[in-house]
C-alpha positions as CSV (number, residue, x, y, z in Angstrom):
1,M,106.8,253.6,160.2
2,F,110.1,255.3,161.0
3,R,109.4,255.1,164.7
4,L,108.7,251.4,164.4
5,I,111.9,250.9,162.5
6,N,113.8,252.8,165.2
7,V,112.3,250.5,167.9
8,C,113.2,247.4,166.0
9,T,116.8,248.6,165.3
10,K,117.3,249.4,169.0
11,K,116.1,246.0,169.9
12,Y,118.7,244.4,167.7
13,L,121.5,246.7,169.0
14,S,120.7,245.9,172.6
15,S,120.3,242.1,172.1
16,A,123.0,239.8,173.4
17,A,122.8,237.8,170.1
18,F,123.8,240.8,168.1
19,K,126.7,241.8,170.5
20,I,128.1,238.3,170.6
21,G,127.5,237.7,166.9
22,S,129.3,241.0,166.0
23,A,132.3,240.0,168.0
24,L,132.4,236.5,166.5
25,S,132.0,238.0,163.0
26,F,135.0,240.3,163.5
27,A,137.0,237.5,164.9
28,A,136.1,235.3,161.9
29,G,137.2,238.1,159.6
30,L,140.6,238.1,161.3
31,V,141.0,234.4,160.9
32,C,140.0,234.5,157.3
33,G,142.3,237.4,156.5
34,L,145.5,236.1,158.0
35,P,146.4,233.8,155.0
36,F,146.2,236.9,152.7
37,R,148.7,239.0,154.5
38,R,151.6,240.2,152.3
39,G,154.5,237.8,152.7
40,A,152.2,235.1,154.2
41,D,151.6,231.7,152.7
42,S,148.8,232.3,150.1
43,A,147.4,228.8,150.6
44,V,144.0,229.2,152.1
45,S,143.6,226.9,155.1
46,S,140.5,225.0,156.0
47,S,140.0,227.2,159.1
48,A,140.0,230.2,156.9
49,M,137.4,228.6,154.6
50,I,135.2,227.8,157.6
51,A,135.6,231.3,158.9
52,A,134.5,232.7,155.6
53,A,131.1,231.0,156.1
54,A,130.7,232.5,159.6
55,P,128.8,235.7,158.7
56,V,126.1,233.7,156.9
57,I,125.4,231.6,160.0
58,I,125.8,234.4,162.5
59,S,123.5,236.9,160.7
60,I,120.8,234.2,160.3
61,A,121.0,233.3,164.0
62,I,120.8,236.9,165.1
63,I,117.7,237.5,162.9
64,V,115.9,234.3,163.9
65,L,116.5,234.9,167.6
66,N,115.3,238.5,167.5
67,I,112.2,237.9,165.4
68,T,111.1,234.8,167.3
69,K,111.4,236.7,170.5
70,E,108.4,238.7,169.3
71,W,106.4,235.5,169.1
72,K,107.7,234.3,172.5
73,F,106.6,237.5,174.3
74,R,103.6,238.2,172.0
75,T,104.7,241.7,171.2
76,F,103.4,241.6,167.7
77,A,99.9,241.8,169.1
78,N,101.0,244.8,171.2
79,K,102.1,246.7,168.0
80,L,98.8,245.9,166.4
81,V,96.9,247.3,169.4
82,V,98.7,250.7,169.1
83,G,97.6,251.0,165.4
84,H,100.4,249.4,163.3
85,T,99.4,247.1,160.5
86,K,100.9,243.7,160.0
87,V,102.5,244.9,156.7
88,K,104.2,247.8,158.5
89,I,105.4,245.5,161.3
90,F,106.8,243.0,158.8
91,F,108.8,245.5,156.8
92,A,110.0,247.5,159.8
93,E,111.3,244.2,161.3
94,L,112.8,243.1,158.0
95,F,114.5,246.5,157.5
96,A,116.1,246.2,160.9
97,A,117.1,242.6,160.3
98,L,118.8,243.5,157.0
99,L,120.6,246.4,158.8
100,A,121.8,243.9,161.4
101,G,122.9,241.4,158.7
102,A,124.8,244.2,156.9
103,A,126.5,245.1,160.1
104,V,127.6,241.5,160.6
105,Y,129.1,241.4,157.1
106,A,130.7,244.8,157.5
107,L,132.4,243.7,160.8
108,F,133.6,240.5,159.0
109,G,135.1,242.7,156.3
110,A,136.7,245.0,159.0
111,G,138.3,242.0,160.6
112,F,139.6,240.8,157.3
113,A,141.1,244.2,156.5
114,A,142.6,244.5,160.0
115,A,144.4,241.1,159.5
116,S,145.7,242.0,156.0
117,P,145.6,245.8,155.5
118,K,148.3,245.9,152.9
119,T,146.4,243.5,150.7
120,V,143.0,245.2,151.1
121,F,144.1,248.8,151.0
122,G,146.5,248.3,148.1
123,P,146.1,249.0,144.4
124,R,143.1,246.6,144.1
125,L,141.0,248.3,146.7
126,V,138.1,249.3,144.4
127,P,137.4,245.8,142.9
128,I,137.9,244.2,146.4
129,L,135.3,246.5,147.9
130,R,132.9,246.1,144.9
131,I,133.0,242.3,145.0
132,S,132.8,242.3,148.9
133,A,129.7,244.5,148.7
134,Q,128.1,242.1,146.1
135,M,128.8,239.1,148.3
136,A,127.2,241.0,151.2
137,L,124.1,241.5,149.0
138,V,123.9,237.8,148.5
139,G,124.2,237.3,152.2
140,L,121.3,239.7,152.7
141,S,119.1,237.6,150.5
142,L,119.8,234.7,152.9
143,C,119.0,237.1,155.8
144,T,115.6,237.8,154.1
145,M,114.9,234.1,153.8
146,A,115.7,233.6,157.5
147,A,113.4,236.6,158.4
148,V,110.5,235.2,156.3
149,I,110.9,231.8,157.9
150,S,111.0,233.4,161.4
151,F,107.8,235.2,160.7
152,T,106.0,231.9,159.8
153,C,107.6,229.8,162.6
154,K,106.7,230.7,166.2
155,T,109.8,229.2,167.9
156,H,113.4,229.9,167.3
157,N,114.4,226.2,167.2
158,S,112.1,225.4,164.3
159,A,113.0,228.7,162.5
160,L,116.8,228.2,162.9
161,I,116.6,224.5,161.8
162,L,114.6,225.4,158.7
163,S,116.9,228.3,157.8
164,I,120.1,226.2,158.2
165,A,118.4,223.3,156.4
166,A,117.6,225.6,153.5
167,I,121.2,226.7,153.2
168,F,122.3,223.0,153.2
169,V,119.8,222.3,150.4
170,M,121.2,225.3,148.4
171,F,124.8,224.0,149.1
172,F,123.8,220.5,147.9
173,I,122.2,221.9,144.7
174,S,125.1,224.1,144.0
175,E,127.5,221.2,144.4
176,Q,125.5,219.0,142.0
177,L,125.3,221.9,139.4
178,Y,129.0,222.6,139.7
179,D,129.9,218.9,139.2
180,F,127.5,218.7,136.1
181,I,129.1,221.9,134.6
182,Y,132.6,220.8,135.3
183,R,132.1,217.4,133.7
184,N,130.2,218.5,130.6
185,E,131.0,222.1,129.6
186,I,134.3,221.6,127.8
187,N,133.2,218.3,126.1
188,S,130.0,219.9,125.0
189,Q,131.8,222.9,123.4
190,I,134.2,220.5,121.6
191,Y,131.5,218.2,120.3
192,E,129.2,221.1,119.2
193,N,132.1,222.7,117.3
194,Y,132.9,219.4,115.8
195,Y,129.4,218.8,114.5
196,S,129.2,222.3,113.1
197,S,132.3,221.9,111.0
198,V,132.3,218.1,110.0
199,A,129.8,216.5,107.7
200,A,128.3,213.1,108.3
201,D,129.7,210.1,106.4
202,P,127.5,209.8,103.2
203,L,127.2,206.0,103.6
204,T,126.7,205.5,107.3
205,G,125.4,208.9,108.3
206,E,127.9,208.8,111.2
207,Y,130.2,211.6,112.4
208,V,133.6,210.1,112.4
209,D,136.6,211.6,114.2
210,P,139.2,212.1,111.4
211,M,142.0,211.6,113.9
212,T,140.9,208.3,115.5
213,G,138.3,207.0,113.0
214,I,135.9,206.5,115.8
215,A,132.2,207.3,115.3
216,V,131.0,210.0,117.7
217,E,127.3,209.8,118.8
218,R,125.3,212.8,119.5
219,A,124.2,211.1,122.7
220,D,127.8,211.2,124.0
221,F,127.5,214.9,125.0
222,V,125.1,217.2,126.7
223,P,123.8,220.1,124.5
224,M,125.4,223.5,125.4
225,R,122.0,225.0,126.0
226,T,121.5,222.5,128.9
227,V,125.0,223.4,130.3
228,N,124.1,227.1,130.0
229,L,120.9,226.6,131.9
230,A,122.9,224.8,134.6
231,K,125.3,227.7,134.8
232,A,122.4,230.2,135.1
233,A,120.9,228.0,137.9
234,Y,124.2,227.8,139.7
235,A,124.5,231.6,139.6
236,L,121.0,232.1,140.8
237,D,121.6,229.8,143.8
238,P,123.0,232.1,146.6
239,I,125.7,229.6,147.5
240,G,126.7,229.3,143.9
241,A,126.8,233.1,143.7
242,F,129.1,233.2,146.7
243,D,131.4,230.8,145.0
244,L,131.5,232.8,141.7
245,Y,132.3,236.0,143.6
246,A,135.0,234.2,145.6
247,N,136.6,233.0,142.4
248,E,136.8,236.6,141.1
249,L,137.9,238.0,144.4
250,Y,140.7,235.6,145.2
251,P,143.1,236.7,142.4
252,Y,142.8,240.3,143.7
253,L,143.6,239.2,147.2
254,D,146.5,237.2,145.9
255,G,148.0,240.2,144.2
256,G,146.9,239.5,140.7
257,V,144.0,240.0,138.3
258,P,141.3,237.4,137.5
259,D,141.1,236.1,134.0
260,Q,138.0,236.0,131.9
261,Y,137.0,232.6,133.3
262,C,137.0,233.9,136.9
263,L,134.7,236.9,136.3
264,A,131.3,236.6,137.9
265,Q,128.3,237.6,135.8
266,R,127.5,241.3,136.1
267,W,123.8,240.6,136.5
268,L,124.2,238.7,139.7
269,P,123.5,241.7,142.0
270,L,120.1,242.2,140.2
271,C,119.3,238.5,141.0
272,S,120.2,239.1,144.7
273,A,118.1,242.2,144.8
274,G,115.2,240.4,143.0
275,L,115.4,237.5,145.4
276,I,115.2,239.9,148.4
277,A,112.2,241.6,146.9
278,A,110.4,238.4,146.1
279,L,111.0,236.9,149.5
280,A,109.9,240.1,151.2
281,G,106.7,240.1,149.2
282,L,105.9,236.5,150.0
283,G,106.7,237.0,153.7
284,A,104.5,240.0,154.0
285,L,101.6,238.1,152.4
286,A,102.1,235.1,154.7
287,F,102.4,237.3,157.8
288,R,99.1,239.1,157.0
289,K,97.3,235.7,157.4
290,K,99.1,234.7,160.6
291,D,97.3,234.9,164.0
292,V,99.5,236.9,166.3
293,K,97.3,236.8,169.3
């Protein structure tokens, strides 16, 4: 198993995709880190926001190109011939893929730190490193997704298209959830607090706002339990998790401390780890049934 992992890792290190992707990830970190230099304008430019998404796309592209290369040259069959099982092949390849993905995120972070060292290596170093590591873990869950797709698709074009499409679907879902939460959370809290403290009119049975005299219908608001479910779904979506971590990280990079509304849920890393484990299990089962000859 370790020998197989070593072979897979060397394949990634020697691939042109990894070398080019590593350089691009470091450069993207530089671009993203420039607005956070001490004394620089703290407004985050659109180019910096685009650069922040670069390690996601780069890591996925590296993984897809390296795994589908095995399909192209039929080297999966060669590994079976020498005695490796499909499960060992899958997990060895996945382990190497996650190492490559972690390297891409680490190089992005190195570029960011090189662009704004006084911000990163200042008094907020520990929370900055913690949140960055948690964001990288979310990224590795997307790397696992790309690896599983690559093990089921035999061409890099289809695997890359499906992987990017899955990310866009996650982005769309996260945007819809965010909009729903933004529109309803405060109103739902106000209305539920209102109903819990105000009695209905004994004659009409209506809840009347004492300030305006206007009747308030229960149908005018979304129950808080629905809003809380939407918030949980938003956190479970990897793109939503990225956003939650970014909201917590930004105040540290800006020289401050996040308030209670900016803190990401502390159980999010467990969700990322669980998603990696679930996708890995499904991928291993699917690859066992694939014909690699």
